[in-house]
C-alpha positions in Angstrom: -11.0 8.4 -48.5 -9.8 7.9 -44.9 -11.8 9.1 -41.9 -10.3 11.5 -39.4 -9.8 8.7 -36.9 -7.9 6.5 -39.4 -5.8 9.5 -40.5 -4.5 10.0 -37.0 -3.3 6.4 -36.8 -1.8 6.2 -40.4 0.8 8.3 -42.0 0.8 9.3 -45.7 2.0 5.8 -46.8 -0.7 3.9 -44.9 1.6 2.6 -42.1 1.1 3.2 -38.4 2.9 6.2 -36.9 5.7 5.4 -34.4 4.1 7.9 -32.1 1.1 5.7 -31.8 3.2 2.6 -31.0 5.2 4.6 -28.5 2.1 5.7 -26.6 0.6 2.2 -26.7 3.8 0.8 -25.2 4.1 3.6 -22.7 0.5 3.2 -21.5 1.0 -0.6 -21.2 4.2 -0.1 -19.2 2.5 2.5 -16.9 -0.5 0.1 -16.4 1.8 -2.8 -15.5 3.9 -0.6 -13.1 0.6 0.5 -11.5 -0.6 -3.1 -11.2 2.7 -4.0 -9.4 3.2 -0.9 -7.2 -0.2 0.4 -6.2 -1.5 -2.6 -4.3 1.3 -2.7 -1.7 1.0 1.0 -1.1 -2.7 0.8 -0.8 -2.4 -2.0 1.7 0.2 0.0 3.7 -2.2 3.0 3.9 -5.2 0.9 4.9 -3.2 -0.9 7.6 -1.8 2.4 8.8 -5.4 3.6 9.2 -6.3 0.5 11.1 -3.3 1.1 13.5 -4.4 4.7 14.0 -7.9 3.6 14.8 -6.6 1.0 17.2 -4.5 3.6 19.0 -7.6 5.8 19.5 -9.3 3.0 21.3 -6.3 1.9 23.3 -7.8 2.8 26.6 -10.4 0.0 26.1 -8.0 -2.9 25.6 -4.8 -4.4 27.1 -1.7 -4.4 25.0 -2.1 -8.1 24.3 -5.7 -7.7 23.2 -4.7 -4.8 20.9 -2.0 -6.9 19.4 -4.6 -9.7 18.8 -6.9 -7.2 17.1 -4.1 -5.8 15.0 -3.1 -9.3 13.9 -6.7 -9.9 12.8 -6.4 -6.8 10.6 -3.1 -8.0 9.3 -4.8 -11.2 8.1 -7.7 -9.2 6.7 -5.5 -6.9 4.7 -3.0 -9.6 3.9 -0.1 -7.7 5.2 3.2 -9.6 5.2 4.0 -8.9 8.8 4.8 -11.1 11.8 3.5 -10.6 15.3 7.0 -9.7 16.6 7.2 -6.8 14.0 4.5 -4.9 15.9 5.4 -3.1 19.1 2.9 -1.6 21.5 4.1 0.7 24.3 1.3 1.8 26.5 1.8 4.2 29.4 -0.6 6.0 31.7 -0.9 9.0 29.3 -0.3 7.7 25.7 0.1 4.7 23.5 2.9 4.3 20.9 2.5 1.6 18.2 5.2 0.8 15.7 5.1 -1.8 12.9 7.5 -2.6 10.1 7.6 -5.0 7.2 9.0 -5.5 3.7 7.4 -6.3 0.4 9.4 -7.6 -2.5 8.2 -6.7 -6.0 9.3 -9.0 -8.7 9.5 -7.6 -12.2 10.4 -9.4 -15.5 14.0 -10.3 -16.2 14.6 -11.4 -12.6 14.6 -7.8 -11.4 13.2 -7.4 -7.9 12.8 -4.4 -5.6 12.3 -4.4 -1.8 10.0 -1.8 -0.4 10.2 -1.2 3.4 7.2 0.1 5.2 7.3 1.6 8.7 4.3 2.6 10.7 4.6 4.7 13.8 1.5 6.0 15.6 1.4 7.9 18.9 -1.9 8.9 20.5 -2.9 10.1 23.9 -5.0 7.7 26.0 -8.6 8.8 26.5 -10.1 8.6 29.9 -12.0 5.3 30.1 -14.7 6.9 32.1 -15.7 9.3 29.4 
């Protein structure tokens, strides 16, 4: 006699249901897609958070120093971005930081997809005195 667990995997003839194979393949494909797609998006959001934090403290640093600090964070998060792809425009009242880069995802069968990321942050400058 089969247990309840074995009955759900086997049909009346003792072979595996196609439904079970379908769900196993579906979950494997979803896991692989998540493995390929989630890390670049997570890196994007983490770097965007770093850019926003840098914009909040813009009153403390020059534009060159801010760029150096952002490039250190680029190396930390392993973001594929060059120094020339980050623009910092600092005025008396606010700071505007933009950054853009591209990540190429390579899938089996020589299929690849380019994902473009664009970060734009504008924050008012705080008074350095307080």
